[in-house]
Z-matrix of the N, CA and C atoms (Angstrom, degrees):
N
C 1 1.458
C 2 1.659 1 106.00
N 3 1.343 2 108.63 1 123.40
C 4 1.439 3 115.01 2 -179.44
C 5 1.544 4 115.52 3 -74.48
N 6 1.279 5 114.57 4 161.57
C 7 1.499 6 119.70 5 178.70
C 8 1.527 7 104.03 6 -65.31
N 9 1.478 8 113.11 7 153.25
C 10 1.401 9 116.87 8 175.40
C 11 1.501 10 110.77 9 -70.50
N 12 1.374 11 110.58 10 145.70
C 13 1.475 12 116.55 11 177.54
C 14 1.505 13 114.67 12 -59.80
N 15 1.250 14 119.90 13 147.50
C 16 1.505 15 124.88 14 -178.49
C 17 1.482 16 109.59 15 -75.56
N 18 1.276 17 116.72 16 120.51
C 19 1.524 18 117.92 17 178.10
C 20 1.449 19 112.88 18 -122.79
N 21 1.383 20 116.08 19 147.91
C 22 1.462 21 119.70 20 179.34
C 23 1.563 22 102.72 21 -123.02
N 24 1.371 23 118.15 22 115.77
C 25 1.472 24 116.35 23 -177.07
C 26 1.537 25 105.99 24 -102.47
N 27 1.162 26 119.63 25 -14.70
C 28 1.557 27 119.95 26 177.60
C 29 1.477 28 111.90 27 -91.64
N 30 1.373 29 115.60 28 140.65
C 31 1.511 30 118.98 29 -175.27
C 32 1.481 31 109.68 30 -86.20
N 33 1.394 32 115.50 31 -41.26
C 34 1.443 33 121.40 32 -176.21
C 35 1.555 34 103.75 33 -107.42
N 36 1.335 35 115.46 34 95.77
C 37 1.474 36 125.42 35 -179.25
C 38 1.566 37 117.65 36 -107.66
N 39 1.429 38 114.52 37 -12.90
C 40 1.334 39 120.20 38 -170.63
C 41 1.573 40 113.94 39 -136.28
N 42 1.336 41 114.96 40 132.51
C 43 1.512 42 116.09 41 -179.59
C 44 1.593 43 111.41 42 -57.21
N 45 1.389 44 116.74 43 -20.90
C 46 1.455 45 121.72 44 168.92
C 47 1.487 46 113.07 45 -56.32
N 48 1.238 47 118.44 46 -40.01
C 49 1.453 48 125.47 47 -179.80
C 50 1.521 49 108.27 48 -58.66
N 51 1.264 50 114.75 49 -48.95
C 52 1.639 51 122.16 50 -174.67
C 53 1.513 52 105.57 51 -65.81
N 54 1.390 53 118.76 52 -37.72
C 55 1.351 54 117.03 53 -175.25
C 56 1.720 55 108.37 54 -72.13
N 57 1.335 56 113.31 55 -41.93
C 58 1.424 57 118.97 56 -179.24
C 59 1.489 58 107.62 57 -61.03
N 60 1.289 59 120.84 58 -43.15
C 61 1.405 60 124.26 59 -177.29
C 62 1.587 61 112.18 60 -67.26
N 63 1.368 62 114.97 61 -40.26
C 64 1.427 63 118.25 62 170.63
C 65 1.414 64 115.78 63 -66.42
N 66 1.287 65 123.64 64 -36.19
C 67 1.443 66 121.16 65 175.17
C 68 1.614 67 112.80 66 -68.05
N 69 1.388 68 112.81 67 -40.82
C 70 1.479 69 113.67 68 178.98
C 71 1.557 70 110.01 69 -68.44
N 72 1.185 71 126.38 70 -30.72
C 73 1.445 72 131.26 71 179.09
C 74 1.474 73 102.67 72 -68.60
N 75 1.224 74 121.01 73 -53.80
C 76 1.456 75 123.41 74 -178.42
C 77 1.491 76 114.97 75 -52.99
N 78 1.367 77 112.45 76 -43.53
C 79 1.473 78 116.37 77 178.75
C 80 1.467 79 111.00 78 -68.07
N 81 1.373 80 115.56 79 -41.47
C 82 1.452 81 115.44 80 178.53
C 83 1.545 82 114.12 81 -66.27
N 84 1.251 83 124.29 82 -33.03
C 85 1.352 84 129.50 83 -175.21
C 86 1.599 85 101.11 84 -75.13
N 87 1.274 86 122.43 85 -41.87
C 88 1.426 87 120.73 86 177.89
C 89 1.547 88 110.61 87 -64.69
N 90 1.435 89 122.01 88 -40.59
C 91 1.369 90 118.41 89 173.78
C 92 1.386 91 111.47 90 -66.05
N 93 1.384 92 121.10 91 -32.02
C 94 1.383 93 120.20 92 -177.43
C 95 1.560 94 113.37 93 -65.30
N 96 1.406 95 109.40 94 -44.98
C 97 1.498 96 109.97 95 -179.22
C 98 1.452 97 112.84 96 -65.65
N 99 1.475 98 119.58 97 -36.96
C 100 1.457 99 120.02 98 172.26
C 101 1.601 100 109.67 99 -57.52
N 102 1.266 101 116.66 100 -51.38
C 103 1.405 102 118.01 101 178.95
C 104 1.509 103 116.63 102 -56.09
N 105 1.388 104 118.64 103 -41.57
C 106 1.481 105 128.78 104 179.70
C 107 1.605 106 103.49 105 -63.69
N 108 1.301 107 112.82 106 -48.62
C 109 1.452 108 118.43 107 178.97
C 110 1.487 109 115.03 108 -49.42
N 111 1.447 110 109.43 109 -43.67
C 112 1.511 111 117.06 110 -176.92
C 113 1.532 112 109.95 111 -67.43
N 114 1.326 113 117.66 112 -34.08
C 115 1.355 114 124.68 113 -179.03
C 116 1.492 115 116.29 114 -78.78
N 117 1.199 116 111.76 115 -51.12
C 118 1.484 117 116.25 116 -177.47
C 119 1.448 118 124.81 117 -87.21
N 120 1.401 119 115.96 118 -28.89
C 121 1.416 120 120.71 119 -179.19
C 122 1.536 121 113.57 120 -60.29
N 123 1.330 122 121.12 121 -45.37
C 124 1.398 123 122.04 122 -177.70
C 125 1.609 124 109.37 123 -62.17
N 126 1.371 125 119.28 124 -36.34
C 127 1.498 126 119.62 125 173.32
C 128 1.457 127 110.95 126 -68.40
N 129 1.380 128 116.61 127 -37.61
C 130 1.550 129 112.16 128 179.26
C 131 1.444 130 112.56 129 -70.17
N 132 1.262 131 120.68 130 -33.75
C 133 1.486 132 118.88 131 179.88
C 134 1.488 133 109.86 132 -74.86
N 135 1.272 134 120.18 133 -26.33
C 136 1.427 135 117.45 134 174.83
C 137 1.635 136 111.42 135 -71.64
N 138 1.311 137 116.15 136 -37.09
C 139 1.386 138 116.08 137 173.84
C 140 1.521 139 113.76 138 -65.90
N 141 1.288 140 113.43 139 -34.71
C 142 1.518 141 115.77 140 -171.27
C 143 1.738 142 104.88 141 -90.37
N 144 1.225 143 120.42 142 0.24
C 145 1.369 144 116.59 143 179.03
C 146 1.499 145 119.78 144 -82.10
N 147 1.332 146 113.94 145 -21.94
C 148 1.421 147 119.78 146 167.39
C 149 1.475 148 110.43 147 86.36
N 150 1.417 149 116.40 148 -7.21
C 151 1.465 150 122.70 149 -178.72
C 152 1.479 151 118.60 150 -81.60
N 153 1.325 152 117.18 151 -9.62
C 154 1.463 153 126.15 152 -173.39
C 155 1.552 154 105.36 153 -90.06
N 156 1.295 155 114.16 154 145.73
C 157 1.529 156 117.16 155 165.31
C 158 1.435 157 110.93 156 -70.09
N 159 1.428 158 111.90 157 178.05
C 160 1.475 159 117.27 158 179.08
C 161 1.576 160 111.55 159 -69.13
N 162 1.231 161 111.56 160 -33.80
C 163 1.508 162 115.66 161 177.19
C 164 1.582 163 115.86 162 -64.79
N 165 1.379 164 112.19 163 -43.95
C 166 1.343 165 124.30 164 178.88
C 167 1.523 166 108.87 165 -65.06
N 168 1.336 167 116.73 166 -45.25
C 169 1.469 168 121.05 167 171.32
C 170 1.365 169 116.34 168 -46.89
N 171 1.434 170 109.87 169 -48.34
C 172 1.486 171 120.60 170 -173.78
C 173 1.522 172 104.91 171 -65.97
N 174 1.375 173 121.85 172 -40.03
C 175 1.519 174 116.93 173 -180.00
C 176 1.477 175 111.31 174 -71.11
N 177 1.307 176 124.93 175 -39.72
C 178 1.356 177 129.63 176 -179.01
C 179 1.641 178 106.43 177 -63.89
N 180 1.386 179 114.56 178 -44.12
C 181 1.377 180 112.22 179 179.67
C 182 1.622 181 111.86 180 -64.71
N 183 1.411 182 115.69 181 -34.90
C 184 1.363 183 116.21 182 176.76
C 185 1.421 184 119.58 183 -60.88
N 186 1.490 185 111.07 184 -37.72
C 187 1.543 186 119.44 185 174.61
C 188 1.569 187 108.95 186 -64.66
N 189 1.336 188 117.11 187 -33.81
C 190 1.478 189 122.51 188 -170.74
C 191 1.557 190 99.70 189 -70.13
N 192 1.400 191 119.87 190 -52.92
C 193 1.423 192 122.61 191 -175.37
C 194 1.605 193 108.17 192 -62.15
N 195 1.309 194 117.79 193 -43.77
C 196 1.556 195 121.99 194 -176.20
C 197 1.552 196 107.97 195 -57.88
N 198 1.523 197 117.91 196 -42.51
C 199 1.340 198 118.14 197 -176.84
C 200 1.568 199 106.07 198 -71.69
N 201 1.318 200 115.08 199 -43.75
C 202 1.502 201 119.38 200 -177.81
C 203 1.655 202 108.23 201 -55.00
N 204 1.227 203 120.00 202 -33.75
C 205 1.475 204 123.19 203 -176.55
C 206 1.546 205 112.52 204 -78.45
N 207 1.389 206 114.90 205 -32.25
C 208 1.334 207 122.17 206 176.00
C 209 1.519 208 124.30 207 -79.07
N 210 1.419 209 106.39 208 -46.76
C 211 1.430 210 117.81 209 -165.75
C 212 1.494 211 109.30 210 -77.46
N 213 1.211 212 117.49 211 -43.46
C 214 1.506 213 118.16 212 -173.59
C 215 1.558 214 112.93 213 -67.33
N 216 1.208 215 124.67 214 -47.15
C 217 1.430 216 126.27 215 171.87
C 218 1.521 217 111.96 216 -57.60
N 219 1.373 218 122.40 217 -39.39
C 220 1.387 219 121.54 218 175.97
C 221 1.442 220 115.23 219 -71.46
N 222 1.340 221 119.56 220 -30.54
C 223 1.533 222 127.24 221 174.26
C 224 1.582 223 105.99 222 -71.69
N 225 1.265 224 116.98 223 -32.40
C 226 1.514 225 116.60 224 179.22
C 227 1.569 226 110.64 225 -73.84
N 228 1.266 227 117.17 226 -34.25
C 229 1.508 228 118.60 227 178.66
C 230 1.563 229 103.34 228 -75.73
N 231 1.114 230 125.13 229 -37.79
C 232 1.472 231 125.53 230 178.87
C 233 1.475 232 108.37 231 -61.50
N 234 1.351 233 115.87 232 -48.23
C 235 1.580 234 124.72 233 178.11
C 236 1.625 235 107.65 234 -50.72
N 237 1.347 236 112.71 235 -51.89
C 238 1.518 237 112.76 236 -171.56
C 239 1.598 238 104.76 237 -72.50
N 240 1.281 239 120.28 238 -35.50
C 241 1.532 240 119.59 239 178.28
C 242 1.520 241 111.17 240 -58.84
N 243 1.423 242 111.62 241 -41.03
C 244 1.477 243 117.47 242 -172.91
C 245 1.499 244 109.53 243 -75.83
N 246 1.349 245 120.00 244 -32.76
C 247 1.452 246 125.06 245 169.59
C 248 1.474 247 114.31 246 -61.71
N 249 1.318 248 119.79 247 -46.02
C 250 1.488 249 124.50 248 171.47
C 251 1.494 250 114.97 249 -56.26
N 252 1.423 251 113.75 250 -46.18
C 253 1.380 252 119.16 251 -179.65
C 254 1.448 253 114.34 252 -66.00
N 255 1.435 254 114.71 253 -40.89
C 256 1.408 255 116.50 254 178.71
C 257 1.667 256 112.69 255 -66.83
N 258 1.377 257 116.88 256 -33.99
C 259 1.481 258 118.27 257 177.29
C 260 1.573 259 112.03 258 -65.64
N 261 1.423 260 115.13 259 -41.22
C 262 1.435 261 119.98 260 -173.08
C 263 1.678 262 108.09 261 -75.72
N 264 1.259 263 112.76 262 -34.74
C 265 1.529 264 112.51 263 179.21
C 266 1.524 265 105.92 264 -74.66
N 267 1.317 266 125.17 265 -41.32
C 268 1.455 267 127.63 266 -174.64
C 269 1.574 268 105.88 267 -64.70
N 270 1.355 269 116.26 268 -32.30
C 271 1.408 270 119.13 269 -175.07
C 272 1.510 271 111.24 270 -67.65
N 273 1.352 272 114.13 271 -33.67
C 274 1.483 273 121.24 272 175.15
C 275 1.464 274 113.57 273 -71.47
N 276 1.368 275 117.89 274 -11.21
C 277 1.390 276 119.82 275 172.09
C 278 1.559 277 114.06 276 -96.81
N 279 1.492 278 112.59 277 -49.30
C 280 1.351 279 128.18 278 -173.69
C 281 1.599 280 106.33 279 -65.43
N 282 1.410 281 118.11 280 -38.71
C 283 1.438 282 119.62 281 -179.12
C 284 1.442 283 112.42 282 -57.28
N 285 1.411 284 120.44 283 -61.29
C 286 1.451 285 121.53 284 171.64
C 287 1.562 286 115.34 285 -45.23
N 288 1.338 287 113.20 286 -48.14
C 289 1.529 288 114.94 287 -179.83
C 290 1.624 289 110.08 288 -54.31
N 291 1.344 290 111.17 289 -42.45
C 292 1.480 291 114.24 290 -178.45
C 293 1.595 292 109.90 291 -66.03
N 294 1.217 293 108.71 292 -39.82
C 295 1.665 294 108.35 293 -179.84
C 296 1.508 295 109.50 294 -70.48
N 297 1.427 296 120.74 295 -37.09
C 298 1.407 297 122.98 296 176.73
C 299 1.566 298 109.17 297 -58.24
N 300 1.273 299 116.10 298 -44.47
C 301 1.506 300 116.42 299 -176.42
C 302 1.541 301 113.12 300 -63.30
N 303 1.359 302 112.94 301 -38.29
C 304 1.438 303 114.92 302 178.66
C 305 1.619 304 109.04 303 -69.26
N 306 1.298 305 118.91 304 -34.77
C 307 1.349 306 121.97 305 178.12
C 308 1.552 307 109.07 306 -66.19
N 309 1.268 308 121.27 307 -49.80
C 310 1.441 309 123.01 308 174.69
C 311 1.560 310 111.35 309 -48.86
N 312 1.353 311 113.73 310 -47.79
C 313 1.549 312 117.01 311 179.29
C 314 1.574 313 108.98 312 -57.38
N 315 1.360 314 113.24 313 -48.53
C 316 1.428 315 117.69 314 -179.24
C 317 1.587 316 109.27 315 -58.11
N 318 1.180 317 120.75 316 -44.30
C 319 1.536 318 121.59 317 -179.07
C 320 1.489 319 106.33 318 -62.30
N 321 1.299 320 115.68 319 -45.50
C 322 1.571 321 119.10 320 -176.08
C 323 1.532 322 109.41 321 -57.29
N 324 1.336 323 118.43 322 -34.13
C 325 1.299 324 122.51 323 -179.20
C 326 1.615 325 115.39 324 -88.00
N 327 1.418 326 109.24 325 2.03
C 328 1.596 327 114.71 326 175.45
C 329 1.395 328 115.61 327 93.70
N 330 1.359 329 118.42 328 10.00
C 331 1.434 330 120.91 329 172.95
C 332 1.433 331 118.62 330 -92.04
N 333 1.311 332 122.20 331 104.71
C 334 1.369 333 127.60 332 -170.08
C 335 1.668 334 104.34 333 -103.85
N 336 1.167 335 120.51 334 9.23
C 337 1.547 336 119.50 335 -178.60
C 338 1.676 337 107.86 336 -86.79
N 339 1.271 338 112.97 337 -6.07
C 340 1.589 339 116.64 338 -171.77
C 341 1.556 340 105.79 339 -77.84
N 342 1.298 341 115.33 340 159.99
C 343 1.519 342 126.67 341 178.85
C 344 1.566 343 103.80 342 -143.56
N 345 1.363 344 108.26 343 150.06
C 346 1.497 345 119.63 344 175.26
C 347 1.494 346 102.17 345 -91.18
N 348 1.357 347 115.86 346 91.34
C 349 1.640 348 120.44 347 174.40
C 350 1.567 349 105.07 348 -94.93
N 351 1.207 350 117.84 349 113.41
C 352 1.563 351 121.11 350 175.16
C 353 1.472 352 108.40 351 -112.12
N 354 1.218 353 110.09 352 166.90
C 355 1.588 354 116.63 353 178.15
C 356 1.364 355 110.64 354 -88.56
N 357 1.458 356 120.37 355 155.38
C 358 1.436 357 122.90 356 -172.67
C 359 1.481 358 111.75 357 -66.53
N 360 1.268 359 122.57 358 -7.82
C 361 1.514 360 127.80 359 177.38
C 362 1.495 361 110.81 360 -93.52
N 363 1.360 362 117.68 361 -13.56
C 364 1.413 363 116.43 362 -174.83
C 365 1.446 364 111.04 363 -75.70
N 366 1.291 365 119.80 364 157.76
C 367 1.428 366 128.30 365 168.41
C 368 1.568 367 108.76 366 -91.95
N 369 1.337 368 116.44 367 -179.40
C 370 1.400 369 123.38 368 -173.36
C 371 1.658 370 114.63 369 61.85
N 372 1.297 371 109.20 370 31.61
C 373 1.462 372 112.41 371 -179.33
C 374 1.602 373 113.88 372 -67.61
N 375 1.403 374 121.04 373 -35.34
C 376 1.335 375 126.76 374 177.47
C 377 1.641 376 106.04 375 -65.66
N 378 1.251 377 107.90 376 -46.02
C 379 1.620 378 108.37 377 -174.26
C 380 1.646 379 104.78 378 -68.51
N 381 1.303 380 126.96 379 -24.88
C 382 1.292 381 132.00 380 179.02
C 383 1.558 382 108.74 381 -68.80
N 384 1.391 383 111.36 382 -45.74
C 385 1.454 384 119.00 383 176.57
C 386 1.581 385 113.14 384 -65.79
N 387 1.296 386 115.70 385 -32.96
C 388 1.571 387 115.94 386 174.64
C 389 1.350 388 107.81 387 -73.35
N 390 1.309 389 125.67 388 -39.14
C 391 1.528 390 128.00 389 176.63
C 392 1.475 391 106.92 390 -54.93
N 393 1.274 392 119.04 391 -53.38
C 394 1.459 393 122.02 392 -177.85
C 395 1.511 394 115.52 393 -57.82
N 396 1.381 395 114.41 394 -41.81
C 397 1.400 396 117.94 395 178.21
C 398 1.537 397 112.80 396 -71.41
N 399 1.265 398 116.94 397 -25.47
C 400 1.492 399 117.04 398 174.35
C 401 1.599 400 104.77 399 -74.86
N 402 1.190 401 124.66 400 -47.79
C 403 1.474 402 120.50 401 179.33
C 404 1.493 403 112.05 402 -58.35
N 405 1.417 404 118.63 403 -40.90
C 406 1.444 405 118.41 404 176.36
C 407 1.496 406 111.68 405 -66.53
N 408 1.222 407 115.56 406 -39.99
C 409 1.731 408 114.98 407 176.83
C 410 1.566 409 106.14 408 -65.88
N 411 1.362 410 123.65 409 -35.66
C 412 1.405 411 118.90 410 176.28
C 413 1.538 412 112.57 411 -65.92
N 414 1.283 413 117.57 412 -40.47
C 415 1.381 414 122.85 413 -179.56
C 416 1.593 415 110.94 414 -62.05
N 417 1.317 416 112.81 415 -40.19
C 418 1.546 417 114.79 416 -177.15
C 419 1.520 418 108.88 417 -72.68
N 420 1.418 419 114.37 418 -33.51
C 421 1.497 420 113.18 419 -175.90
C 422 1.457 421 107.43 420 -72.56
N 423 1.284 422 119.30 421 -38.50
C 424 1.447 423 124.55 422 -177.39
C 425 1.558 424 112.06 423 -72.33
N 426 1.311 425 109.32 424 -28.18
C 427 1.588 426 110.60 425 174.70
C 428 1.515 427 108.03 426 -75.11
N 429 1.324 428 124.74 427 -29.41
C 430 1.384 429 126.51 428 171.35
C 431 1.497 430 117.47 429 -67.72
N 432 1.226 431 114.67 430 -39.87
C 433 1.631 432 120.53 431 170.03
C 434 1.296 433 107.18 432 -59.56
N 435 1.458 434 121.44 433 -54.99
C 436 1.400 435 118.84 434 -175.24
C 437 1.548 436 108.87 435 -56.06
N 438 1.288 437 121.07 436 -46.64
C 439 1.432 438 126.64 437 -175.70
C 440 1.530 439 110.95 438 -52.98
N 441 1.417 440 114.94 439 -46.60
C 442 1.404 441 124.22 440 178.31
C 443 1.510 442 113.47 441 -64.05
N 444 1.324 443 110.74 442 -37.54
C 445 1.554 444 120.54 443 -177.80
C 446 1.515 445 105.30 444 -62.96
N 447 1.329 446 114.07 445 -43.67
C 448 1.524 447 119.94 446 -172.28
C 449 1.566 448 106.58 447 -67.56
N 450 1.328 449 114.41 448 -38.66
C 451 1.458 450 121.29 449 175.48
C 452 1.533 451 116.89 450 -63.52
N 453 1.292 452 113.42 451 -40.59
C 454 1.560 453 117.43 452 171.63
C 455 1.497 454 108.24 453 -67.78
N 456 1.141 455 122.82 454 -39.05
C 457 1.504 456 123.74 455 174.90
C 458 1.491 457 112.38 456 -60.94
N 459 1.351 458 115.98 457 -47.15
C 460 1.546 459 118.26 458 -179.28
C 461 1.591 460 106.64 459 -65.02
N 462 1.243 461 115.91 460 -39.69
C 463 1.552 462 118.18 461 -178.76
C 464 1.408 463 109.75 462 -62.84
N 465 1.330 464 121.25 463 -39.96
C 466 1.544 465 128.28 464 -175.60
C 467 1.605 466 105.61 465 -66.99
N 468 1.382 467 111.59 466 -44.71
C 469 1.492 468 115.83 467 -177.89
C 470 1.559 469 110.28 468 -67.57
N 471 1.345 470 116.19 469 -40.76
C 472 1.435 471 116.56 470 171.77
C 473 1.556 472 117.87 471 -61.71
N 474 1.275 473 118.58 472 -20.66
C 475 1.457 474 120.13 473 178.02
C 476 1.537 475 111.95 474 -74.18
N 477 1.297 476 122.01 475 -30.44
C 478 1.436 477 125.07 476 -178.10
C 479 1.399 478 109.64 477 -55.32
N 480 1.379 479 121.80 478 -57.10
C 481 1.548 480 120.83 479 -179.18
C 482 1.484 481 113.88 480 -55.96
N 483 1.370 482 114.87 481 -36.22
C 484 1.482 483 116.04 482 172.68
C 485 1.410 484 120.47 483 -57.31
N 486 1.449 485 109.82 484 -45.97
C 487 1.476 486 117.99 485 173.24
C 488 1.515 487 112.03 486 -59.02
N 489 1.179 488 120.73 487 -44.55
C 490 1.522 489 128.53 488 -176.65
C 491 1.564 490 107.24 489 -63.40
N 492 1.408 491 118.15 490 -37.47
C 493 1.452 492 118.13 491 -178.72
C 494 1.549 493 111.56 492 -87.90
N 495 1.319 494 115.54 493 -14.07
C 496 1.518 495 119.35 494 168.81
C 497 1.518 496 107.56 495 79.58
N 498 1.259 497 119.06 496 23.45
C 499 1.429 498 121.57 497 176.30
C 500 1.601 499 110.44 498 -87.56
N 501 1.222 500 112.07 499 115.53
C 502 1.514 501 122.38 500 -177.60
C 503 1.548 502 114.11 501 -67.63
N 504 1.349 503 107.91 502 -47.95
C 505 1.510 504 113.37 503 177.33
C 506 1.535 505 114.91 504 -62.22
N 507 1.371 506 113.27 505 -41.52
C 508 1.474 507 114.30 506 176.76
C 509 1.374 508 113.73 507 -72.44
N 510 1.406 509 124.24 508 -27.28
C 511 1.414 510 125.44 509 176.58
C 512 1.483 511 107.08 510 -72.91
N 513 1.261 512 120.00 511 -35.92
C 514 1.560 513 124.09 512 179.02
C 515 1.530 514 108.29 513 -59.98
N 516 1.434 515 112.98 514 -48.08
C 517 1.301 516 116.10 515 -179.09
C 518 1.617 517 116.28 516 -63.84
N 519 1.335 518 111.42 517 -40.79
C 520 1.514 519 116.18 518 177.87
C 521 1.535 520 109.28 519 -59.20
N 522 1.414 521 110.45 520 -45.38
C 523 1.572 522 114.94 521 -178.35
C 524 1.617 523 109.83 522 -60.16
N 525 1.374 524 113.81 523 -42.22
C 526 1.461 525 114.05 524 176.78
C 527 1.523 526 109.34 525 -61.43
N 528 1.300 527 119.46 526 -40.17
C 529 1.560 528 120.25 527 -178.19
C 530 1.516 529 104.50 528 -60.92
N 531 1.305 530 117.81 529 -41.41
C 532 1.558 531 118.33 530 -172.61
C 533 1.602 532 105.94 531 -68.87
N 534 1.290 533 113.64 532 -35.73
C 535 1.463 534 115.91 533 -175.94
C 536 1.456 535 106.32 534 -64.38
N 537 1.466 536 121.55 535 -45.78
C 538 1.343 537 126.57 536 -173.74
C 539 1.398 538 110.30 537 -67.38
N 540 1.348 539 123.19 538 -35.19
C 541 1.414 540 125.73 539 -178.17
C 542 1.453 541 112.51 540 -76.49
N 543 1.352 542 115.36 541 -34.50
C 544 1.393 543 122.53 542 171.75
C 545 1.507 544 116.26 543 -61.05
N 546 1.334 545 114.89 544 -46.55
C 547 1.466 546 120.48 545 169.80
C 548 1.437 547 116.80 546 -56.12
N 549 1.268 548 118.79 547 -31.87
C 550 1.450 549 124.86 548 -178.07
C 551 1.620 550 104.20 549 -76.75
N 552 1.260 551 109.93 550 -46.24
C 553 1.503 552 113.23 551 178.65
C 554 1.486 553 112.19 552 -55.82
N 555 1.329 554 116.84 553 -46.83
C 556 1.484 555 127.03 554 179.23
C 557 1.539 556 111.43 555 -60.43
N 558 1.422 557 111.79 556 -37.10
C 559 1.475 558 117.47 557 -177.28
C 560 1.658 559 105.66 558 -70.38
N 561 1.327 560 115.52 559 -40.83
C 562 1.399 561 119.64 560 176.18
C 563 1.511 562 113.88 561 -55.74
N 564 1.337 563 113.33 562 -48.65
C 565 1.458 564 120.23 563 -173.53
C 566 1.383 565 105.33 564 -74.12
N 567 1.325 566 126.52 565 -26.21
C 568 1.506 567 127.30 566 178.18
C 569 1.482 568 115.87 567 -65.17
N 570 1.348 569 113.69 568 -11.79
C 571 1.458 570 113.89 569 171.57
C 572 1.498 571 116.97 570 -68.70
N 573 1.259 572 115.01 571 -17.45
C 574 1.528 573 120.08 572 178.10
C 575 1.447 574 110.87 573 -92.94
N 576 1.423 575 115.27 574 136.54
C 577 1.411 576 118.64 575 174.61
C 578 1.706 577 105.23 576 -105.34
N 579 1.230 578 105.36 577 118.81
C 580 1.559 579 108.66 578 -178.04
C 581 1.518 580 115.10 579 -94.07
N 582 1.426 581 114.89 580 -18.55
C 583 1.369 582 122.01 581 173.44
C 584 1.413 583 118.64 582 -121.45
N 585 1.481 584 126.22 583 149.81
C 586 1.292 585 117.91 584 -177.06
C 587 1.486 586 118.38 585 -67.91
N 588 1.273 587 119.96 586 140.65
C 589 1.542 588 118.94 587 177.59
C 590 1.413 589 110.02 588 -66.72
N 591 1.387 590 120.31 589 131.45
C 592 1.335 591 123.60 590 178.76
C 593 1.501 592 114.93 591 -64.18
N 594 1.355 593 113.88 592 -41.01
C 595 1.421 594 116.05 593 172.50
C 596 1.434 595 117.72 594 -64.89
N 597 1.242 596 120.83 595 -35.05
C 598 1.420 597 124.23 596 168.99
C 599 1.546 598 114.21 597 -58.29
N 600 1.248 599 114.46 598 -50.25
C 601 1.471 600 125.45 599 176.78
C 602 1.425 601 111.87 600 -53.46
N 603 1.344 602 117.39 601 -38.03
C 604 1.518 603 115.53 602 179.90
C 605 1.466 604 108.16 603 -79.12
N 606 1.384 605 123.49 604 -33.12
C 607 1.375 606 119.28 605 175.90
C 608 1.523 607 115.50 606 -66.71
N 609 1.392 608 114.05 607 -33.48
C 610 1.456 609 113.53 608 -177.89
C 611 1.537 610 109.32 609 -77.97
N 612 1.374 611 120.59 610 -21.88
C 613 1.443 612 124.30 611 173.13
C 614 1.467 613 107.30 612 -69.71
N 615 1.246 614 119.71 613 -41.76
C 616 1.445 615 120.66 614 179.51
C 617 1.688 616 115.76 615 -62.32
N 618 1.396 617 105.48 616 -34.56
C 619 1.448 618 111.00 617 176.34
C 620 1.568 619 119.85 618 -77.46
N 621 1.354 620 111.11 619 -13.59
C 622 1.445 621 117.18 620 -178.43
C 623 1.573 622 108.16 621 -72.20
N 624 1.315 623 119.46 622 134.97
C 625 1.446 624 120.53 623 -178.60
C 626 1.589 625 112.12 624 -72.94
N 627 1.248 626 116.70 625 140.02
C 628 1.462 627 121.80 626 -173.42
C 629 1.525 628 107.49 627 -85.76
N 630 1.401 629 116.56 628 142.44
C 631 1.428 630 117.93 629 -177.96
C 632 1.524 631 112.76 630 -71.96
């Protein structure tokens, strides 16, 4: 029986979504103010200029009120639609990030059975594939280490009867087997780099922009 599929029921699950929503709304309000200024400011200036007749002032005031009645409700609708769109789009980013963080925690605790299973509508699909490839590679390498470790253990156990029998040739062969299995184990462990490479650190420092 397979593991249950990963589901996200909450729409707002990350502080990143709130920040993106706030940024989008700030941008929209700024554009809205500029647009409103371009629409209403000329009419306001005409009304305050004092050069218009009473009839002309009435016409300008009517235009002002008509724009006021049409523009702001439309802008409010657009604002709501933009907020909903921002939440839905950010959820397709924040959702995978939330899943990745739980996977990183599981890997840190030694669990390599996890997978980054995203929905078809989620973003970061390539990153999810790369993460799954990394986990699969770690599983393969650790399985190899476990196999070589068992072979070393078996070779050591096989050495004990040879010692009890006092067979020098057999003991020599068993020791040779242990050396071979140990070298294979060391080779498997050697795939992992536990400390930063000095040469790579120097290359990275060269690439960093200077202040």
